[in-house]
N, CA, C and O atoms as a Maestro MAE file, in Angstrom:
{
 s_m_m2io_version
 :::
 2.0.0
}

f_m_ct {
 s_m_title
 :::
 protein
 m_atom[200] {
  # First column is atom index #
  i_m_mmod_type
  r_m_x_coord
  r_m_y_coord
  r_m_z_coord
  i_m_residue_number
  s_m_chain_name
  s_m_pdb_residue_name
  s_m_pdb_atom_name
  i_m_atomic_number
  :::
  1 25 23.079 13.834 -3.229 1 A "MET " " N  " 7
  2 3 21.673 13.457 -3.361 1 A "MET " " CA " 6
  3 2 20.911 14.106 -2.207 1 A "MET " " C  " 6
  4 15 21.414 14.194 -1.086 1 A "MET " " O  " 8
  5 25 19.721 14.549 -2.491 2 A "ASP " " N  " 7
  6 3 18.845 15.132 -1.479 2 A "ASP " " CA " 6
  7 2 18.622 14.117 -0.353 2 A "ASP " " C  " 6
  8 15 18.356 12.945 -0.622 2 A "ASP " " O  " 8
  9 25 18.729 14.558 0.899 3 A "LYS " " N  " 7
  10 3 18.603 13.673 2.064 3 A "LYS " " CA " 6
  11 2 17.258 12.943 2.080 3 A "LYS " " C  " 6
  12 15 17.219 11.745 2.358 3 A "LYS " " O  " 8
  13 25 16.168 13.630 1.792 4 A "ASN " " N  " 7
  14 3 14.850 12.990 1.784 4 A "ASN " " CA " 6
  15 2 14.744 11.925 0.705 4 A "ASN " " C  " 6
  16 15 14.160 10.864 0.926 4 A "ASN " " O  " 8
  17 25 15.306 12.208 -0.453 5 A "LYS " " N  " 7
  18 3 15.285 11.235 -1.549 5 A "LYS " " CA " 6
  19 2 16.085 10.003 -1.153 5 A "LYS " " C  " 6
  20 15 15.642 8.876 -1.376 5 A "LYS " " O  " 8
  21 25 17.241 10.206 -0.577 6 A "GLU " " N  " 7
  22 3 18.095 9.098 -0.158 6 A "GLU " " CA " 6
  23 2 17.386 8.233 0.898 6 A "GLU " " C  " 6
  24 15 17.422 7.004 0.825 6 A "GLU " " O  " 8
  25 25 16.752 8.874 1.866 7 A "GLU " " N  " 7
  26 3 16.020 8.136 2.902 7 A "GLU " " CA " 6
  27 2 14.870 7.336 2.303 7 A "GLU " " C  " 6
  28 15 14.630 6.199 2.708 7 A "GLU " " O  " 8
  29 25 14.168 7.914 1.357 8 A "LEU " " N  " 7
  30 3 13.063 7.227 0.705 8 A "LEU " " CA " 6
  31 2 13.551 6.007 -0.070 8 A "LEU " " C  " 6
  32 15 12.941 4.939 -0.002 8 A "LEU " " O  " 8
  33 25 14.631 6.162 -0.795 9 A "LEU " " N  " 7
  34 3 15.191 5.036 -1.552 9 A "LEU " " CA " 6
  35 2 15.642 3.915 -0.625 9 A "LEU " " C  " 6
  36 15 15.440 2.740 -0.930 9 A "LEU " " O  " 8
  37 25 16.241 4.262 0.483 10 A "ILE " " N  " 7
  38 3 16.667 3.253 1.461 10 A "ILE " " CA " 6
  39 2 15.446 2.543 2.034 10 A "ILE " " C  " 6
  40 15 15.451 1.324 2.202 10 A "ILE " " O  " 8
  41 25 14.409 3.304 2.331 11 A "HIS " " N  " 7
  42 3 13.169 2.723 2.855 11 A "HIS " " CA " 6
  43 2 12.583 1.706 1.869 11 A "HIS " " C  " 6
  44 15 12.220 0.599 2.268 11 A "HIS " " O  " 8
  45 25 12.488 2.069 0.596 12 A "PHE " " N  " 7
  46 3 11.942 1.155 -0.409 12 A "PHE " " CA " 6
  47 2 12.825 -0.069 -0.596 12 A "PHE " " C  " 6
  48 15 12.322 -1.170 -0.821 12 A "PHE " " O  " 8
  49 25 14.126 0.115 -0.504 13 A "GLU " " N  " 7
  50 3 15.043 -1.017 -0.618 13 A "GLU " " CA " 6
  51 2 14.800 -2.006 0.524 13 A "GLU " " C  " 6
  52 15 14.750 -3.214 0.292 13 A "GLU " " O  " 8
  53 25 14.653 -1.517 1.729 14 A "HIS " " N  " 7
  54 3 14.387 -2.387 2.874 14 A "HIS " " CA " 6
  55 2 13.012 -3.049 2.742 14 A "HIS " " C  " 6
  56 15 12.857 -4.224 3.075 14 A "HIS " " O  " 8
  57 25 12.035 -2.317 2.267 15 A "SER " " N  " 7
  58 3 10.691 -2.868 2.081 15 A "SER " " CA " 6
  59 2 10.722 -4.020 1.082 15 A "SER " " C  " 6
  60 15 10.067 -5.042 1.288 15 A "SER " " O  " 8
  61 25 11.469 -3.859 0.020 16 A "THR " " N  " 7
  62 3 11.596 -4.910 -0.988 16 A "THR " " CA " 6
  63 2 12.218 -6.158 -0.383 16 A "THR " " C  " 6
  64 15 11.782 -7.272 -0.670 16 A "THR " " O  " 8
  65 25 13.235 -5.978 0.454 17 A "ASP " " N  " 7
  66 3 13.880 -7.116 1.114 17 A "ASP " " CA " 6
  67 2 12.888 -7.868 2.000 17 A "ASP " " C  " 6
  68 15 12.883 -9.099 2.025 17 A "ASP " " O  " 8
  69 25 12.061 -7.138 2.715 18 A "ILE " " N  " 7
  70 3 11.062 -7.760 3.591 18 A "ILE " " CA " 6
  71 2 10.045 -8.544 2.773 18 A "ILE " " C  " 6
  72 15 9.706 -9.673 3.128 18 A "ILE " " O  " 8
  73 25 9.560 -7.968 1.697 19 A "VAL " " N  " 7
  74 3 8.561 -8.632 0.857 19 A "VAL " " CA " 6
  75 2 9.145 -9.901 0.233 19 A "VAL " " C  " 6
  76 15 8.451 -10.914 0.137 19 A "VAL " " O  " 8
  77 25 10.391 -9.861 -0.186 20 A "LYS " " N  " 7
  78 3 11.028 -11.054 -0.766 20 A "LYS " " CA " 6
  79 2 11.057 -12.210 0.222 20 A "LYS " " C  " 6
  80 15 10.985 -13.369 -0.188 20 A "LYS " " O  " 8
  81 25 11.159 -11.922 1.508 21 A "LYS " " N  " 7
  82 3 11.192 -12.969 2.533 21 A "LYS " " CA " 6
  83 2 9.833 -13.652 2.694 21 A "LYS " " C  " 6
  84 15 9.751 -14.720 3.300 21 A "LYS " " O  " 8
  85 25 8.778 -13.056 2.166 22 A "LEU " " N  " 7
  86 3 7.438 -13.622 2.298 22 A "LEU " " CA " 6
  87 2 7.105 -14.647 1.217 22 A "LEU " " C  " 6
  88 15 6.029 -15.243 1.246 22 A "LEU " " O  " 8
  89 25 7.999 -14.857 0.279 23 A "VAL " " N  " 7
  90 3 7.713 -15.733 -0.855 23 A "VAL " " CA " 6
  91 2 7.373 -17.160 -0.425 23 A "VAL " " C  " 6
  92 15 6.593 -17.830 -1.102 23 A "VAL " " O  " 8
  93 25 7.930 -17.632 0.669 24 A "ASP " " N  " 7
  94 3 7.684 -19.008 1.102 24 A "ASP " " CA " 6
  95 2 6.661 -19.125 2.223 24 A "ASP " " C  " 6
  96 15 6.549 -20.182 2.845 24 A "ASP " " O  " 8
  97 25 5.916 -18.065 2.492 25 A "THR " " N  " 7
  98 3 4.918 -18.127 3.558 25 A "THR " " CA " 6
  99 2 3.713 -18.945 3.115 25 A "THR " " C  " 6
  100 15 3.400 -19.039 1.929 25 A "THR " " O  " 8
  101 25 3.057 -19.524 4.088 26 A "SER " " N  " 7
  102 3 1.874 -20.340 3.792 26 A "SER " " CA " 6
  103 2 0.698 -19.448 3.399 26 A "SER " " C  " 6
  104 15 0.669 -18.254 3.699 26 A "SER " " O  " 8
  105 25 -0.258 -20.054 2.726 27 A "GLU " " N  " 7
  106 3 -1.473 -19.326 2.351 27 A "GLU " " CA " 6
  107 2 -2.216 -18.869 3.606 27 A "GLU " " C  " 6
  108 15 -2.795 -17.783 3.640 27 A "GLU " " O  " 8
  109 25 -2.190 -19.712 4.627 28 A "GLU " " N  " 7
  110 3 -2.857 -19.357 5.892 28 A "GLU " " CA " 6
  111 2 -2.254 -18.084 6.499 28 A "GLU " " C  " 6
  112 15 -2.984 -17.186 6.918 28 A "GLU " " O  " 8
  113 25 -0.926 -18.014 6.545 29 A "TYR " " N  " 7
  114 3 -0.273 -16.815 7.073 29 A "TYR " " CA " 6
  115 2 -0.573 -15.606 6.194 29 A "TYR " " C  " 6
  116 15 -0.859 -14.519 6.696 29 A "TYR " " O  " 8
  117 25 -0.506 -15.802 4.892 30 A "TRP " " N  " 7
  118 3 -0.736 -14.735 3.909 30 A "TRP " " CA " 6
  119 2 -2.102 -14.086 4.106 30 A "TRP " " C  " 6
  120 15 -2.266 -12.886 3.887 30 A "TRP " " O  " 8
  121 25 -3.095 -14.900 4.527 31 A "ARG " " N  " 7
  122 3 -4.471 -14.424 4.704 31 A "ARG " " CA " 6
  123 2 -4.803 -14.079 6.169 31 A "ARG " " C  " 6
  124 15 -5.968 -13.876 6.511 31 A "ARG " " O  " 8
  125 25 -3.779 -14.016 7.023 32 A "THR " " N  " 7
  126 3 -3.975 -13.707 8.437 32 A "THR " " CA " 6
  127 2 -4.068 -12.198 8.643 32 A "THR " " C  " 6
  128 15 -3.308 -11.428 8.056 32 A "THR " " O  " 8
  129 25 -5.017 -11.791 9.492 33 A "LEU " " N  " 7
  130 3 -5.126 -10.378 9.841 33 A "LEU " " CA " 6
  131 2 -3.889 -9.962 10.639 33 A "LEU " " C  " 6
  132 15 -3.399 -10.725 11.471 33 A "LEU " " O  " 8
  133 25 -3.387 -8.756 10.384 34 A "ILE " " N  " 7
  134 3 -2.211 -8.296 11.122 34 A "ILE " " CA " 6
  135 2 -2.590 -7.867 12.540 34 A "ILE " " C  " 6
  136 15 -1.727 -7.804 13.416 34 A "ILE " " O  " 8
  137 25 -3.863 -7.572 12.773 35 A "ALA " " N  " 7
  138 3 -4.416 -7.252 14.083 35 A "ALA " " CA " 6
  139 2 -5.933 -7.325 13.949 35 A "ALA " " C  " 6
  140 15 -6.463 -7.354 12.839 35 A "ALA " " O  " 8
  141 25 -6.623 -7.356 15.076 36 A "LYS " " N  " 7
  142 3 -8.079 -7.427 15.052 36 A "LYS " " CA " 6
  143 2 -8.640 -6.253 14.242 36 A "LYS " " C  " 6
  144 15 -8.266 -5.099 14.450 36 A "LYS " " O  " 8
  145 25 -9.531 -6.572 13.328 37 A "ASP " " N  " 7
  146 3 -10.188 -5.572 12.475 37 A "ASP " " CA " 6
  147 2 -9.215 -4.815 11.563 37 A "ASP " " C  " 6
  148 15 -9.494 -3.685 11.163 37 A "ASP " " O  " 8
  149 25 -8.093 -5.427 11.239 38 A "LYS " " N  " 7
  150 3 -7.110 -4.822 10.330 38 A "LYS " " CA " 6
  151 2 -6.995 -5.670 9.071 38 A "LYS " " C  " 6
  152 15 -7.639 -6.712 8.952 38 A "LYS " " O  " 8
  153 25 -6.175 -5.216 8.138 39 A "TRP " " N  " 7
  154 3 -5.971 -5.932 6.883 39 A "TRP " " CA " 6
  155 2 -5.170 -7.210 7.095 39 A "TRP " " C  " 6
  156 15 -4.528 -7.410 8.126 39 A "TRP " " O  " 8
  157 25 -5.234 -8.072 6.072 40 A "THR " " N  " 7
  158 3 -4.394 -9.273 6.064 40 A "THR " " CA " 6
  159 2 -3.005 -8.893 5.571 40 A "THR " " C  " 6
  160 15 -2.797 -7.803 5.036 40 A "THR " " O  " 8
  161 25 -2.062 -9.804 5.758 41 A "VAL " " N  " 7
  162 3 -0.710 -9.587 5.249 41 A "VAL " " CA " 6
  163 2 -0.767 -9.320 3.741 41 A "VAL " " C  " 6
  164 15 -0.116 -8.400 3.246 41 A "VAL " " O  " 8
  165 25 -1.542 -10.123 3.021 42 A "ALA " " N  " 7
  166 3 -1.666 -9.957 1.565 42 A "ALA " " CA " 6
  167 2 -2.187 -8.580 1.186 42 A "ALA " " C  " 6
  168 15 -1.703 -7.976 0.229 42 A "ALA " " O  " 8
  169 25 -3.163 -8.081 1.921 43 A "GLU " " N  " 7
  170 3 -3.732 -6.774 1.617 43 A "GLU " " CA " 6
  171 2 -2.722 -5.650 1.853 43 A "GLU " " C  " 6
  172 15 -2.643 -4.697 1.078 43 A "GLU " " O  " 8
  173 25 -1.959 -5.778 2.927 44 A "VAL " " N  " 7
  174 3 -0.929 -4.752 3.209 44 A "VAL " " CA " 6
  175 2 0.100 -4.732 2.096 44 A "VAL " " C  " 6
  176 15 0.423 -3.667 1.570 44 A "VAL " " O  " 8
  177 25 0.619 -5.897 1.729 45 A "ILE " " N  " 7
  178 3 1.629 -5.985 0.676 45 A "ILE " " CA " 6
  179 2 1.059 -5.501 -0.651 45 A "ILE " " C  " 6
  180 15 1.753 -4.843 -1.426 45 A "ILE " " O  " 8
  181 25 -0.193 -5.823 -0.908 46 A "GLY " " N  " 7
  182 3 -0.846 -5.408 -2.154 46 A "GLY " " CA " 6
  183 2 -0.988 -3.904 -2.308 46 A "GLY " " C  " 6
  184 15 -1.163 -3.407 -3.420 46 A "GLY " " O  " 8
  185 25 -0.916 -3.183 -1.212 47 A "HIS " " N  " 7
  186 3 -1.059 -1.737 -1.277 47 A "HIS " " CA " 6
  187 2 0.277 -0.988 -1.268 47 A "HIS " " C  " 6
  188 15 0.300 0.242 -1.261 47 A "HIS " " O  " 8
  189 25 1.372 -1.722 -1.269 48 A "LEU " " N  " 7
  190 3 2.677 -1.072 -1.371 48 A "LEU " " CA " 6
  191 2 2.872 -0.543 -2.793 48 A "LEU " " C  " 6
  192 15 2.383 -1.133 -3.757 48 A "LEU " " O  " 8
  193 25 3.571 0.545 -2.910 49 A "THR " " N  " 7
  194 3 3.866 1.105 -4.222 49 A "THR " " CA " 6
  195 2 4.839 0.175 -4.951 49 A "THR " " C  " 6
  196 15 5.885 -0.185 -4.412 49 A "THR " " O  " 8
  197 25 4.487 -0.209 -6.177 50 A "PRO " " N  " 7
  198 3 5.395 -1.095 -6.927 50 A "PRO " " CA " 6
  199 2 6.751 -0.448 -7.157 50 A "PRO " " C  " 6
  200 15 7.629 -1.055 -7.770 50 A "PRO " " O  " 8
  :::
 }
 m_bond[199] {
  # First column is bond index #
  i_m_from
  i_m_to
  i_m_order
  :::
  1 1 2 1
  2 2 3 1
  3 3 4 2
  4 3 5 1
  5 5 6 1
  6 6 7 1
  7 7 8 2
  8 7 9 1
  9 9 10 1
  10 10 11 1
  11 11 12 2
  12 11 13 1
  13 13 14 1
  14 14 15 1
  15 15 16 2
  16 15 17 1
  17 17 18 1
  18 18 19 1
  19 19 20 2
  20 19 21 1
  21 21 22 1
  22 22 23 1
  23 23 24 2
  24 23 25 1
  25 25 26 1
  26 26 27 1
  27 27 28 2
  28 27 29 1
  29 29 30 1
  30 30 31 1
  31 31 32 2
  32 31 33 1
  33 33 34 1
  34 34 35 1
  35 35 36 2
  36 35 37 1
  37 37 38 1
  38 38 39 1
  39 39 40 2
  40 39 41 1
  41 41 42 1
  42 42 43 1
  43 43 44 2
  44 43 45 1
  45 45 46 1
  46 46 47 1
  47 47 48 2
  48 47 49 1
  49 49 50 1
  50 50 51 1
  51 51 52 2
  52 51 53 1
  53 53 54 1
  54 54 55 1
  55 55 56 2
  56 55 57 1
  57 57 58 1
  58 58 59 1
  59 59 60 2
  60 59 61 1
  61 61 62 1
  62 62 63 1
  63 63 64 2
  64 63 65 1
  65 65 66 1
  66 66 67 1
  67 67 68 2
  68 67 69 1
  69 69 70 1
  70 70 71 1
  71 71 72 2
  72 71 73 1
  73 73 74 1
  74 74 75 1
  75 75 76 2
  76 75 77 1
  77 77 78 1
  78 78 79 1
  79 79 80 2
  80 79 81 1
  81 81 82 1
  82 82 83 1
  83 83 84 2
  84 83 85 1
  85 85 86 1
  86 86 87 1
  87 87 88 2
  88 87 89 1
  89 89 90 1
  90 90 91 1
  91 91 92 2
  92 91 93 1
  93 93 94 1
  94 94 95 1
  95 95 96 2
  96 95 97 1
  97 97 98 1
  98 98 99 1
  99 99 100 2
  100 99 101 1
  101 101 102 1
  102 102 103 1
  103 103 104 2
  104 103 105 1
  105 105 106 1
  106 106 107 1
  107 107 108 2
  108 107 109 1
  109 109 110 1
  110 110 111 1
  111 111 112 2
  112 111 113 1
  113 113 114 1
  114 114 115 1
  115 115 116 2
  116 115 117 1
  117 117 118 1
  118 118 119 1
  119 119 120 2
  120 119 121 1
  121 121 122 1
  122 122 123 1
  123 123 124 2
  124 123 125 1
  125 125 126 1
  126 126 127 1
  127 127 128 2
  128 127 129 1
  129 129 130 1
  130 130 131 1
  131 131 132 2
  132 131 133 1
  133 133 134 1
  134 134 135 1
  135 135 136 2
  136 135 137 1
  137 137 138 1
  138 138 139 1
  139 139 140 2
  140 139 141 1
  141 141 142 1
  142 142 143 1
  143 143 144 2
  144 143 145 1
  145 145 146 1
  146 146 147 1
  147 147 148 2
  148 147 149 1
  149 149 150 1
  150 150 151 1
  151 151 152 2
  152 151 153 1
  153 153 154 1
  154 154 155 1
  155 155 156 2
  156 155 157 1
  157 157 158 1
  158 158 159 1
  159 159 160 2
  160 159 161 1
  161 161 162 1
  162 162 163 1
  163 163 164 2
  164 163 165 1
  165 165 166 1
  166 166 167 1
  167 167 168 2
  168 167 169 1
  169 169 170 1
  170 170 171 1
  171 171 172 2
  172 171 173 1
  173 173 174 1
  174 174 175 1
  175 175 176 2
  176 175 177 1
  177 177 178 1
  178 178 179 1
  179 179 180 2
  180 179 181 1
  181 181 182 1
  182 182 183 1
  183 183 184 2
  184 183 185 1
  185 185 186 1
  186 186 187 1
  187 187 188 2
  188 187 189 1
  189 189 190 1
  190 190 191 1
  191 191 192 2
  192 191 193 1
  193 193 194 1
  194 194 195 1
  195 195 196 2
  196 195 197 1
  197 197 198 1
  198 198 199 1
  199 199 200 2
  :::
 }
}
């Protein structure tokens, strides 16, 4: 398998694992800015490639 393709697939696999851990987060956390003048957690996750 092409090295870049393999790295990309591993990256998406890890990203999916991280997102799955957010299923039990509170609405307050979900709507929290990740930094001043930045997106919320929900907005960041919403922009990930399905």
